[in-house]
C-alpha positions as CSV (number, residue, x, y, z in Angstrom):
1,M,0.0,0.0,0.0
2,K,1.5,3.3,-1.3
3,F,0.9,6.7,0.7
4,H,-0.9,9.4,-1.3
5,I,-1.3,12.9,-0.7
6,N,-3.8,14.5,-3.0
7,P,-3.0,17.2,-5.4
8,L,-4.0,20.3,-3.0
9,A,-3.0,19.2,-0.1
10,S,0.4,18.4,-1.9
11,D,0.7,21.9,-3.4
12,I,-0.1,23.5,0.0
13,I,2.7,21.3,1.5
14,I,5.2,21.7,-1.2
15,S,5.0,25.4,-0.9
16,I,5.0,25.5,3.1
17,Y,8.5,23.3,2.7
18,V,9.8,26.1,0.3
19,I,9.1,28.8,2.5
20,A,10.2,26.9,5.8
21,T,13.7,25.7,4.0
22,L,14.4,29.3,2.4
23,Y,13.8,30.8,6.3
24,L,16.1,28.5,7.5
25,R,18.5,28.9,5.2
26,F,18.6,32.5,5.1
27,K,18.5,32.4,9.5
28,F,21.4,30.1,9.3
29,E,23.9,31.8,7.1
30,N,22.9,35.1,8.7
31,E,24.0,33.9,12.1
32,T,27.2,32.2,11.0
33,N,29.8,32.2,8.4
34,V,28.9,30.1,5.6
35,N,30.7,29.7,2.5
36,P,29.1,29.6,-0.7
37,G,29.9,26.0,-1.3
38,L,28.1,24.8,1.6
39,S,25.0,27.1,1.0
40,I,24.6,25.6,-2.6
41,V,25.0,21.6,-0.7
42,M,22.3,22.4,1.7
43,G,19.6,23.7,-0.8
44,I,20.2,20.9,-3.3
45,C,19.6,18.2,0.1
46,F,16.6,20.6,0.3
47,V,15.4,19.8,-3.4
48,V,16.2,16.3,-3.4
49,I,14.0,15.8,-0.4
50,I,11.2,17.3,-2.1
51,W,12.0,15.7,-5.5
52,A,12.0,12.2,-4.0
53,L,9.0,12.7,-2.4
54,I,7.4,13.6,-5.9
55,K,9.2,10.9,-7.9
56,L,8.0,8.0,-5.3
57,K,4.4,9.3,-5.8
58,V,4.2,10.2,-1.8
59,L,3.4,13.7,-3.5
60,N,1.3,14.5,-6.3
61,P,1.8,18.3,-7.0
62,N,-0.8,19.9,-9.2
63,W,1.0,23.0,-9.2
64,F,-2.4,25.1,-8.1
65,G,-3.5,23.9,-11.4
66,L,-1.0,25.7,-13.8
67,L,0.4,22.9,-15.6
68,N,-2.9,21.2,-16.5
69,S,-1.9,17.8,-18.9
70,K,-5.1,17.5,-19.9
71,K,-6.5,20.0,-22.6
72,L,-10.1,21.1,-22.9
73,K,-12.1,20.1,-25.8
74,P,-14.5,22.8,-27.4
């Protein structure tokens, strides 16, 4: 049994995740001296986590309806 999250909830979770990780990165980088290489590695790690959840079909983003693959027929 696979765990699936519906598209709207997935969009909300991804949005919150992106905002939270950006906040944590900016806060961490302001408080400590972080070189650019470490900053890039942290960003890539955060992106890989969300990418893996999408590839495993746990998250099913609809991108808030912006990228509909179904075309409307007239």
